[in-house]
C-alpha positions as CSV (number, residue, x, y, z in Angstrom):
1,M,-53.6,11.6,-2.3
2,L,-54.2,14.4,-5.0
3,E,-56.1,16.6,-2.5
4,T,-53.2,16.3,0.3
5,G,-50.3,15.3,-1.5
6,R,-49.7,12.7,1.1
7,H,-48.3,9.2,0.1
8,P,-50.7,6.5,-0.3
9,G,-49.3,4.4,2.5
10,A,-49.8,7.2,4.8
11,L,-53.2,7.6,3.9
12,K,-53.7,4.0,4.5
13,D,-51.9,4.2,7.7
14,A,-54.5,7.0,8.6
15,V,-57.6,4.9,7.9
16,C,-56.5,1.5,9.3
17,S,-56.4,1.0,12.9
18,P,-53.8,-1.8,13.7
19,G,-55.3,-5.2,14.1
20,G,-58.7,-3.7,12.8
21,A,-61.2,-4.8,10.2
22,T,-60.1,-2.5,7.4
23,I,-56.3,-3.2,7.6
24,Q,-57.3,-7.0,7.4
25,G,-59.3,-6.3,4.3
26,V,-56.4,-4.3,2.6
27,R,-54.0,-7.3,3.8
28,A,-56.5,-9.7,1.9
29,L,-56.4,-7.8,-1.3
30,E,-52.6,-7.5,-1.3
31,A,-52.1,-11.2,-0.6
32,G,-54.7,-11.9,-3.5
33,G,-52.3,-9.6,-5.8
34,F,-54.8,-6.8,-6.0
35,R,-52.2,-4.1,-6.8
36,S,-50.7,-6.1,-9.5
37,A,-54.1,-6.9,-11.0
38,V,-55.3,-3.3,-11.2
39,M,-51.9,-2.3,-12.8
40,E,-52.6,-5.1,-15.7
41,A,-56.2,-4.0,-16.1
42,V,-54.9,-0.3,-16.6
43,I,-52.1,-1.6,-19.0
44,A,-54.6,-4.0,-21.1
45,A,-57.3,-1.1,-21.3
46,Y,-54.5,1.2,-22.5
47,E,-53.3,-1.0,-24.9
48,K,-56.8,-1.9,-26.5
49,S,-57.5,1.9,-26.6
50,A,-54.5,2.4,-28.6
51,E,-55.1,-0.4,-30.8
52,M,-58.5,0.9,-31.7
53,K,-57.3,4.4,-32.8
């Protein structure tokens, strides 16, 4: 994304075949709340880092 400036969704579409194994893995990650879990992890690490200063 940083190199191309393309939206993450466009990059996902470029590497995932419809009905293929990769998109099924992405679907499972999204169904399991992966995106939310990553955001919460980043926030928690930031807050702890700020607390330790």
